[in-house]
C-alpha positions in Angstrom: -0.1 0.1 0.0 0.9 3.7 -0.2 -0.3 7.1 0.4 -0.9 9.9 -2.2 -0.7 13.3 -1.0 -2.6 16.1 -3.0 -1.7 19.9 -2.1 -3.7 23.1 -3.3 -1.9 25.8 -3.4 -4.7 28.2 -4.7 -7.1 30.3 -3.2 -10.2 28.2 -3.6 -11.4 24.7 -2.9 -10.8 22.0 -5.4 -12.6 18.6 -5.8 -10.6 15.6 -7.3 -11.8 12.2 -8.4 -9.3 9.3 -7.9 -9.8 6.3 -10.6 -7.7 3.3 -10.7 -7.3 2.5 -14.4 -5.5 0.0 -16.7 -5.1 0.0 -20.1 -6.7 -3.0 -22.1 -6.6 -4.0 -25.8 -9.7 -3.2 -27.5 -8.9 -3.7 -31.3 -6.0 -5.1 -33.3 -5.6 -4.9 -37.1 -2.8 -6.1 -39.5 -1.6 -5.0 -42.8 0.7 -6.5 -45.4 2.4 -5.3 -48.3 5.7 -4.4 -49.9 7.8 -1.1 -50.1 8.6 0.9 -53.4 11.5 2.9 -52.9 12.4 6.3 -54.5 8.9 7.6 -54.9 8.5 11.1 -55.6 6.1 13.9 -54.0 4.2 15.5 -57.1 5.1 18.9 -55.5 8.6 18.4 -55.0 10.8 18.6 -58.2 14.4 17.9 -56.6 16.7 15.1 -57.4 17.5 12.7 -54.4 14.2 13.9 -52.6 11.9 10.9 -51.9 8.5 10.4 -50.1 7.0 7.4 -47.9 4.9 4.8 -49.0 1.3 6.1 -47.7 -1.4 3.7 -46.5 -4.4 5.3 -45.0 -4.9 4.0 -41.5 -8.5 3.1 -42.5 -7.0 0.3 -44.8 -5.0 -1.3 -41.9 -7.8 -3.7 -40.8 -8.5 -7.4 -40.4 -10.5 -8.6 -43.3 -13.0 -11.2 -42.2 -15.3 -11.2 -45.3 -15.8 -9.8 -48.8 -17.6 -6.8 -47.6 -14.9 -5.8 -45.1 -12.7 -4.9 -48.1 -15.0 -2.0 -48.9 -15.7 -0.7 -45.3 -14.3 2.5 -44.8 -15.8 3.2 -41.1 -13.5 5.1 -38.5 -10.3 3.2 -38.1 -9.7 4.7 -34.5 -12.2 3.5 -31.8 -13.8 6.6 -30.1 -12.7 5.2 -26.5 -9.0 4.6 -27.7 -6.7 6.1 -24.9 -3.6 4.7 -26.8 -2.7 3.6 -30.2 0.3 1.8 -31.0 1.7 1.0 -34.7 4.6 -1.4 -35.3 6.4 -1.9 -38.6 8.2 -5.2 -39.0 10.3 -6.8 -41.9 11.6 -10.2 -42.2 15.4 -10.3 -41.1 16.3 -12.1 -44.3 15.4 -9.2 -46.2 16.7 -6.5 -43.5 20.2 -7.7 -43.8 22.1 -9.5 -46.4 23.7 -12.6 -44.9 26.0 -13.2 -47.8 27.9 -9.8 -47.1 31.5 -10.7 -46.2 31.3 -8.6 -42.7 28.2 -9.0 -40.5 25.8 -6.1 -40.7 27.9 -4.5 -43.7 24.5 -4.4 -46.0 21.3 -3.5 -44.6 17.9 -2.1 -46.0 16.3 0.3 -43.5 12.7 1.8 -43.5 11.1 4.3 -41.0 7.4 4.5 -39.7 5.5 7.8 -39.7 2.0 8.7 -39.0 0.4 12.0 -40.4 -2.8 13.8 -40.0 -3.8 14.2 -43.8 -5.9 17.4 -44.4 -7.2 16.6 -47.9 -8.6 19.8 -48.7 -8.8 19.2 -52.5 -10.4 15.8 -52.2 -7.0 14.3 -53.9 -6.5 10.8 -54.1 -2.7 11.0 -53.4 -1.3 13.0 -50.5 1.3 15.9 -51.0 3.6 17.3 -48.4 1.7 20.4 -48.2 -1.3 18.7 -46.7 0.4 16.6 -44.2 0.9 17.3 -40.5 3.3 14.9 -38.6 1.9 13.2 -35.7 4.9 10.8 -34.6 7.7 8.9 -36.1 9.4 5.6 -35.1 12.7 4.5 -36.6 15.6 2.3 -35.8 18.3 0.2 -37.4 16.3 -3.0 -37.0 13.5 -5.2 -38.1 10.9 -3.6 -35.9 9.8 0.3 -35.9 7.1 1.5 -33.3 5.3 4.7 -32.7 2.8 5.4 -30.2 0.2 8.2 -29.9 -1.8 9.0 -26.6 -5.4 10.2 -27.2 -5.4 9.7 -30.8 -8.5 11.2 -31.5 -7.6 14.5 -30.1 -4.3 14.4 -32.0 -5.9 13.8 -35.4 -8.3 15.9 -36.7 -8.7 14.9 -40.6 -7.6 11.6 -42.3 -5.0 9.5 -40.4 -2.1 8.2 -42.9 0.8 6.1 -42.3 3.9 6.5 -44.1 6.6 3.8 -44.5 9.8 5.3 -45.8 12.1 3.1 -47.5 15.7 4.6 -47.3 16.5 4.8 -51.1 20.3 3.4 -50.4 21.4 0.7 -48.5 23.6 1.1 -45.1 26.4 -0.5 -43.2 26.6 -0.5 -39.5 30.3 0.1 -40.0 30.8 2.8 -42.7 27.3 4.3 -43.1 25.6 5.0 -46.4 27.1 2.5 -49.1 25.6 4.6 -52.0 24.1 1.4 -53.6 20.5 1.7 -54.4 17.9 -0.2 -52.2 15.3 -2.8 -53.2 11.8 -3.4 -52.0 11.1 -5.1 -48.6 7.9 -7.0 -47.5 6.5 -5.6 -44.4 3.8 -5.9 -42.1 2.0 -3.1 -40.0 0.1 -3.8 -37.0 -2.3 -1.4 -35.4 -3.1 -1.9 -31.6 -5.9 0.5 -29.7 -6.2 0.4 -26.0 -8.8 2.1 -23.9 -8.8 2.8 -19.9 -10.8 0.5 -17.9 -11.4 0.3 -14.0 -8.4 -1.5 -12.4 -10.1 -3.7 -9.8 -6.8 -4.7 -8.2 -6.1 -1.4 -6.6 -8.2 -0.3 -3.6 -8.8 3.2 -2.6 -10.0 4.4 0.8 -11.7 7.4 -0.9 -12.8 7.9 -4.7 -13.3 11.6 -4.4 -11.7 14.3 -1.9 -12.2 18.0 -1.4 -9.1 20.1 -0.9 -9.3 23.4 1.0 -7.2 26.2 -0.1 -3.6 26.1 0.9 -3.9 22.8 2.5 -3.3 19.1 1.7 -5.3 15.9 1.6 -4.2 12.3 1.7 -5.5 8.9 -0.2 -4.5 5.5 0.7 -4.1 3.0 -1.9 -3.7 -0.6 -1.5 -3.0 -3.5 -4.1 -4.9 -6.6 -3.7 -3.6 -9.3 -6.2 -5.0 -12.7 -6.5 -3.2 -16.0 -5.3 -3.9 -17.2 -9.0 -2.5 -14.3 -10.9 -0.2 -15.5 -13.8 3.4 -14.5 -13.4 4.2 -11.6 -15.2 4.7 -7.6 -15.1 1.3 -5.6 -14.8 0.9 -1.7 -15.1 -1.6 0.7 -14.7 -2.4 4.1 -13.4 -4.1 5.8 -10.3 -5.7 8.8 -12.1 -6.4 12.3 -10.3 -9.2 14.0 -12.2 -9.9 17.6 -11.4 -12.0 20.3 -13.2 -9.1 21.5 -15.4 -6.8 18.6 -16.0 -5.9 14.7 -15.0 -2.8 13.6 -13.6 -1.9 9.8 -14.2 0.4 8.2 -11.7 2.1 5.0 -13.1 1.8 2.0 -11.1 3.5 -1.4 -11.9 4.0 -4.7 -10.0 5.6 -8.0 -10.7 4.2 -11.6 -10.0 7.2 -13.9 -9.5 7.2 -17.7 -10.3 8.7 -20.0 -7.8 11.5 -22.1 -9.3 
């Protein structure tokens, strides 16, 4: 158990609601395709400047029937608190195993998420219509990006970008100046919503804090003896009139050997 102390430095009384919450997976979608290197943006006529491969987020879905291929309903659930996009490649395509030196010949791609303000109802995005939301990139077979409260961050069309670096890279010497080729890839989109965390018990779910004073809340973790081994995470959320503070809480269940 632990005790949280909330201080009120203002000249007026504040009311705070306290809610234990955890993130629960509410939707999972997947998309498979192949990169096309060295694509050009129609608005940029410069040598050596390329754009990502664009995939509307609505196209990243699990197809369970023929009708699902034509379904264009909203891709992000209304109650989504967190969106996680992962981009992965086969290791055999990412790194050339026949190179004389390990990691001396690699194909790299990065992951982007944009807010596409399609003012002219164009079928193809241009850089002028895009606002970057987040980016994920590394020298590896998996790229990941996360967006909290995605519906508040994206006001128009959510657009995923997969940017295949136009040349191959060496871990040891950098850009090899050799043209890269296509990569098979998989994008997964995971959406999480906040739900009540029943394992955290509070002695009070709401408190009133007088001006220039403090109040305390005791929180106790109650874990079932049948809980599977693993790491568990959540939040204790303190919700006031003007803003919310999420205090992270985590615990581990160990397995006896």
